[in-house]
C-alpha positions in Angstrom: 6.8 31.1 36.9 6.4 33.6 39.7 6.3 32.0 43.1 3.0 32.6 44.9 2.0 32.2 48.5 0.7 28.7 49.2 -3.0 28.3 49.7 -5.7 25.7 50.0 -7.0 24.1 46.8 -10.4 25.6 45.8 -11.9 22.2 45.1 -15.4 23.6 44.5 -14.0 25.9 41.7 -12.0 23.1 40.2 -14.9 20.7 40.1 -17.2 23.4 38.7 -14.7 23.8 35.8 -14.8 20.0 35.2 -18.6 20.1 35.1 -18.4 22.9 32.6 -16.0 20.9 30.5 -18.3 17.9 30.5 -21.2 20.0 29.4 -19.5 21.5 26.4 -17.7 18.2 25.5 -20.2 15.6 26.6 -18.4 12.8 24.7 -15.4 13.3 27.1 -17.5 13.2 30.3 -16.6 9.6 31.2 -12.9 10.4 31.0 -13.2 13.8 32.8 -14.9 12.2 35.8 -12.5 9.3 35.8 -9.6 11.7 36.6 -8.9 12.0 40.3 -7.6 15.5 41.4 -4.6 15.6 43.7 -3.5 18.9 45.3 0.2 19.6 44.6 2.3 22.7 45.0 5.1 21.2 42.9 3.2 21.4 39.6 3.1 24.8 37.7 -0.5 24.4 36.6 -2.2 21.0 36.2 -0.5 17.8 35.2 -1.5 14.1 34.9 0.2 10.7 35.3 -0.6 7.6 33.4 -2.7 6.2 36.3 -5.3 8.9 35.7 -4.5 11.2 38.6 -4.6 15.0 37.9 -2.2 17.0 40.0 -3.4 20.6 40.6 -1.6 23.7 41.8 -3.9 25.7 44.3 -2.3 29.0 43.1 -3.1 28.2 39.5 -6.8 27.4 40.3 -7.1 30.7 42.3 -5.9 32.9 39.5 -7.6 31.1 36.6 -11.2 31.7 35.5 -13.5 28.7 35.5 -13.9 28.7 31.7 -10.1 28.5 31.3 -9.9 25.8 33.9 -12.4 23.8 31.8 -10.1 24.0 28.8 -7.2 22.7 30.9 -9.3 19.8 32.1 -10.0 18.8 28.6 -6.4 19.3 27.5 -5.0 17.1 30.3 -7.5 14.3 29.8 -6.7 14.3 26.1 -3.0 13.4 26.9 -4.2 10.3 28.6 -6.9 9.3 26.1 -4.3 9.6 23.3 -1.7 7.6 25.2 0.9 10.3 25.0 2.9 8.7 27.9 3.2 5.3 26.1 3.9 6.9 22.7 6.5 9.2 24.3 8.3 6.2 25.7 8.3 4.4 22.4 9.6 7.5 20.5 12.3 8.0 23.1 13.5 4.4 22.6 13.3 4.5 18.8 15.0 7.9 18.3 17.4 7.8 21.3 15.8 10.9 23.0 17.0 11.4 26.5 17.0 14.1 29.1 14.5 16.6 30.4 14.9 18.8 27.3 13.8 16.1 24.9 10.9 15.3 27.2 9.9 19.0 27.2 10.0 18.8 23.4 7.7 15.8 23.5 5.3 17.6 25.8 5.2 20.6 23.4 4.6 18.2 20.4 1.8 16.4 22.3 0.2 19.8 23.1 0.3 20.7 19.4 -1.5 17.5 18.5 -4.2 18.3 21.0 -4.6 22.1 20.8 -5.1 22.4 17.0 -8.8 21.5 17.2 -9.8 21.0 20.8 -11.0 24.6 21.6 -13.9 26.7 20.4 -17.6 25.8 20.5 -18.0 26.7 24.1 -14.5 25.7 25.3 -12.1 28.6 26.0 -8.5 28.3 24.9 -6.5 28.7 28.1 -3.8 31.4 28.3 -0.4 30.0 27.2 -1.8 27.1 25.2 0.5 26.6 22.2 -1.0 25.7 18.8 0.7 24.7 15.6 0.4 28.1 13.9 2.2 29.7 16.8 5.3 27.8 15.7 4.6 28.1 12.0 3.6 24.4 11.7 0.7 22.7 9.9 -2.4 21.6 11.8 -3.8 18.1 12.0 -0.6 16.2 12.6 0.5 13.8 15.3 3.0 14.2 18.2 5.5 12.0 16.4 5.3 14.2 13.2 5.7 17.5 15.1 8.7 16.2 17.0 10.6 16.2 13.7 9.7 19.8 12.8 11.1 21.9 15.6 13.9 22.1 18.1 14.2 23.9 21.4 15.8 27.4 21.2 15.4 31.0 22.2 12.1 31.4 20.4 10.6 28.7 22.6 11.9 30.0 25.9 8.4 31.1 26.9 7.4 27.5 27.0 10.1 26.3 29.4 7.5 26.3 32.3 5.3 23.8 30.4 4.9 20.5 32.3 1.8 18.4 31.8 3.3 15.5 33.8 4.3 12.0 33.0 1.0 11.4 31.3 2.1 13.7 28.5 5.6 12.3 27.8 6.2 9.2 29.9 8.9 10.6 32.2 8.0 10.1 35.9 8.0 13.3 38.0 8.9 13.7 41.7 5.3 14.4 42.6 3.9 11.2 40.9 2.3 8.8 43.4 3.2 5.9 41.1 1.4 2.6 40.4 0.8 1.8 44.1 -0.5 5.2 45.1 -4.1 5.9 46.0 -6.9 6.6 43.5 -5.1 5.3 40.4 -6.8 3.4 37.7 -5.7 -0.1 36.7 -4.9 -0.9 33.1 -8.3 -2.5 32.4 -10.1 0.4 33.9 -8.1 2.9 31.7 -8.9 0.8 28.6 -12.6 0.8 29.5 -12.6 4.6 29.9 -11.1 5.0 26.4 -13.6 2.6 24.9 -16.5 4.4 26.5 -15.3 7.8 25.2 -14.8 6.3 21.7 -18.3 5.0 21.8 -19.6 8.4 22.7 -17.8 10.0 19.8 -18.8 7.4 17.2 -22.3 7.4 18.4 -22.7 11.1 17.8 -21.3 11.6 14.3 -20.3 15.2 13.5 -20.3 16.4 17.1 -16.5 15.9 17.6 -13.5 17.5 15.8 -11.6 15.4 13.2 -8.8 14.7 15.5 -11.1 13.0 18.1 -13.0 11.1 15.4 -9.7 9.8 14.0 -8.7 8.7 17.5 -12.1 7.0 18.2 -11.8 5.1 14.9 -8.4 3.7 15.9 -9.7 2.7 19.4 -12.3 0.4 17.6 -10.0 -0.6 14.8 -6.4 -0.3 16.0 -3.6 -0.2 13.4 -2.3 -3.6 12.6 1.4 -4.5 12.9 1.7 -4.8 9.2 5.3 -6.0 9.1 4.4 -9.0 11.2 1.2 -9.5 9.2 3.1 -9.4 5.9 5.7 -11.8 7.2 3.1 -14.2 8.5 1.2 -14.1 5.2 4.3 -15.0 3.3 5.2 -17.8 5.7 1.7 -19.1 5.5 1.7 -19.1 1.7 5.1 -20.8 1.5 4.2 -23.5 4.0 0.8 -24.3 2.6 0.0 -27.5 0.7 1.6 -27.6 -2.7 4.1 -24.8 -2.0 7.6 -26.2 -2.3 6.4 -29.8 -2.9 8.0 -31.8 -5.7 8.7 -35.4 -6.5 12.2 -36.9 -6.1 13.8 -40.3 -6.9 16.4 -39.6 -4.2 14.3 -41.5 -1.8 11.8 -44.0 -3.3 8.2 -43.9 -2.3 7.2 -46.4 0.5 4.5 -47.9 -1.7 7.2 -49.0 -4.2 7.4 -52.3 -2.3 4.0 -53.2 -3.6 5.1 -52.8 -7.2 8.1 -55.2 -8.0 10.7 -53.8 -10.4 9.0 -50.4 -10.3 10.6 -47.4 -8.6 8.2 -44.6 -7.6 9.3 -41.1 -6.6 8.4 -39.7 -3.2 7.0 -36.3 -2.5 9.7 -34.2 -1.0 9.7 -30.7 0.5 12.0 -28.2 -1.2 12.6 -24.5 -0.3 9.8 -22.4 -1.9 10.5 -20.0 -4.7 9.1 -16.5 -4.2 8.7 -13.8 -6.9 8.1 -10.2 -5.7 6.4 -7.8 -8.1 7.1 -4.2 -7.1 4.7 -1.4 -8.5 7.0 1.3 -9.9 4.3 3.4 -11.5 4.2 7.2 -11.2 1.6 7.0 -8.4 4.0 5.3 -6.1 6.3 7.6 -4.1 10.0 7.3 -3.6 9.4 6.6 0.1 7.1 3.7 -0.8 9.7 2.3 -3.2 12.2 2.5 -0.4 9.8 0.7 1.9 9.3 -2.0 -0.8 13.0 -2.8 -0.9 13.0 -3.2 2.9 10.0 -5.6 2.6 11.9 -7.6 -0.1 14.7 -8.2 2.4 12.1 -9.1 5.1 10.4 -11.5 2.7 13.7 -13.4 2.3 13.9 -13.8 6.0 10.3 -15.1 6.1 11.3 -18.0 3.7 14.3 -19.0 5.7 17.0 -16.6 4.4 17.4 -18.3 1.0 17.9 -15.1 -1.0 18.7 -17.2 -4.1 15.1 -18.3 -4.2 13.6 -14.8 -4.2 13.4 -12.8 -7.4 12.1 -9.2 -8.0 10.1 -7.8 -10.9 9.6 -4.1 -11.2 6.5 -3.2 -13.1 4.5 -0.1 -14.2 2.5 -0.6 -17.4 5.1 -3.2 -18.5 7.1 -5.7 -16.6 10.9 -5.2 -16.4 13.7 -7.7 -16.0 13.6 -10.3 -13.3 16.4 -9.7 -10.7 17.6 -12.4 -8.2 17.6 -11.1 -4.6 21.3 -12.0 -4.2 21.9 -8.7 -6.0 19.5 -6.8 -3.8 21.9 -4.0 -3.2 21.8 -3.0 -6.8 18.2 -4.0 -7.8 17.0 -1.2 -10.2 13.3 -0.3 -9.7 12.5 0.9 -13.2 9.2 2.6 -14.1 7.3 5.8 -13.5 4.5 5.5 -16.0 1.0 4.0 -15.7 0.1 0.8 -13.9 -0.9 -2.6 -15.2 0.3 -5.3 -12.8 -1.3 -8.0 -15.1 2.0 -7.8 -17.0 3.9 -8.2 -13.8 1.9 -11.3 -12.8 2.5 -12.8 -16.2 6.3 -12.2 -16.0 6.5 -13.5 -12.5 4.6 -16.7 -13.3 7.1 -17.6 -16.1 9.6 -18.4 -13.4 7.1 -20.9 -11.8 7.2 -19.5 -8.3 5.4 -21.1 -5.4 4.3 -17.7 -4.1 3.9 -14.3 -5.8 4.1 -11.2 -3.5 2.9 -7.9 -5.0 3.8 -4.5 -3.4 1.5 -1.8 -4.9 -0.7 1.2 -4.1 -3.6 -0.7 -5.7 -4.2 1.6 -8.6 -4.0 -1.1 -11.2 -6.1 -3.7 -13.2 -5.9 -7.1 -11.6 -5.7 -10.5 -13.4 -9.1 -11.9 -14.3 -8.1 -15.5 -13.3 -6.5 -16.9 -10.2 -2.8 -17.6 -10.7 -1.5 -21.1 -10.3 0.3 -20.2 -7.1 -0.5 -18.5 -3.8 -0.6 -14.7 -3.9 0.1 -12.1 -1.2 -0.7 -8.4 -1.9 1.0 -5.6 0.2 -1.0 -2.4 -0.3 0.8 0.9 0.4 -1.6 2.9 2.7 -3.2 6.1 1.4 -3.8 8.4 4.5 -7.2 9.9 4.4 -8.2 7.8 1.4 -6.7 10.3 -1.1 -6.0 8.6 -4.4 -6.3 11.2 -7.2 -6.2 14.9 -6.6 -7.9 15.6 -9.9 -10.8 13.2 -9.1 -11.5 13.0 -5.3 -14.2 10.4 -5.9 -11.9 8.0 -7.6 -11.3 4.7 -5.9 -9.3 1.9 -7.4 -10.6 -1.7 -7.7 -10.0 -3.8 -4.7 -7.5 -6.7 -4.9 -9.1 -10.0 -6.0 -10.6 -12.3 -3.3 -8.0 -15.0 -4.0 -5.2 -12.7 -2.8 -4.1 -12.4 0.9 -4.0 -8.6 1.4 -1.9 -6.7 4.0 -1.9 -2.9 4.3 1.7 -1.6 4.4 2.6 1.4 6.4 -0.7 2.0 8.2 0.1 4.6 11.0 0.4 3.6 14.5 -0.6 5.7 17.3 
């Protein structure tokens, strides 16, 4: 950006812009007024850190109309509400993204998530704000999704100036005051602000865009760590009364001493047997089938690593061959037709397992009677609740009450 002569921050203009932003987006007012402005000539426009400080360039305030500044206020506070700094750090660790260039790409991706529906209805889109259509990308996706869909190059050189601060990507800047600086919010205070904003959005249905409503719903009902939940459900089922219990004469029962010349067996714990029924019907995607195989391996770890005691049944409208997990590298998931997991249950119960684990999208009839063993159902998530494009009102029957249900692949923010 072009260097400009330093001046004094026009705080009155800046705060007037914040007031305008709160008037046109009243559900964000709590967050907007929680931000503490800090004058800084090192930032190109406005930027935030994770402690809810907003660093402001005096030159930028001077040259920008109040209505545009209001849009920037909303944009910056959206980075903090949506935890872009924490999500940016997690993505960087998971995907090995390092360096300023990758952090700039995260900043752009976070901006795309915010800008697709934040403006309009009284809020002006600031000059230079990048939206998904500007890069030929679909709207309504998350930062993590956009990161996979573009790379830095000549066509994005005009965004090289972009810097919304560490609050947008997690990388600390030289102007950050840090956790011990003045006017920062503690962790509990930041959580309270998010909760209050979510209350404002859910309390006024229809007044906020879809992206904000989705965010508010996740604040009240955060995504569950489904891999841990599924593992815990399997471990609970395999360790419950009756699972893996059998009688053995290897050690006589202690009460045998009360019965001369009679040997009674004792109840001994043996490793539990688990049968996994995988839904291979046409409504299950290849990605979900791949996820199912990963979960099969995780289930073997949940029962102590005894792969020889875990078997797999692939099932659409008919149950296929039972495969032992010791051959997991070559387990064929055969199917592609309709769904009737009742046949899968019947086939699984022939092997007398202690636990049946079903991995399915839920579009199936369920057994009318409770199986003789514990049952865990892993449901593949359906984003947006879409089940049947030809019949948008269709909803499959819920799993029976006797099954422990865990949603697989629910998105995390």
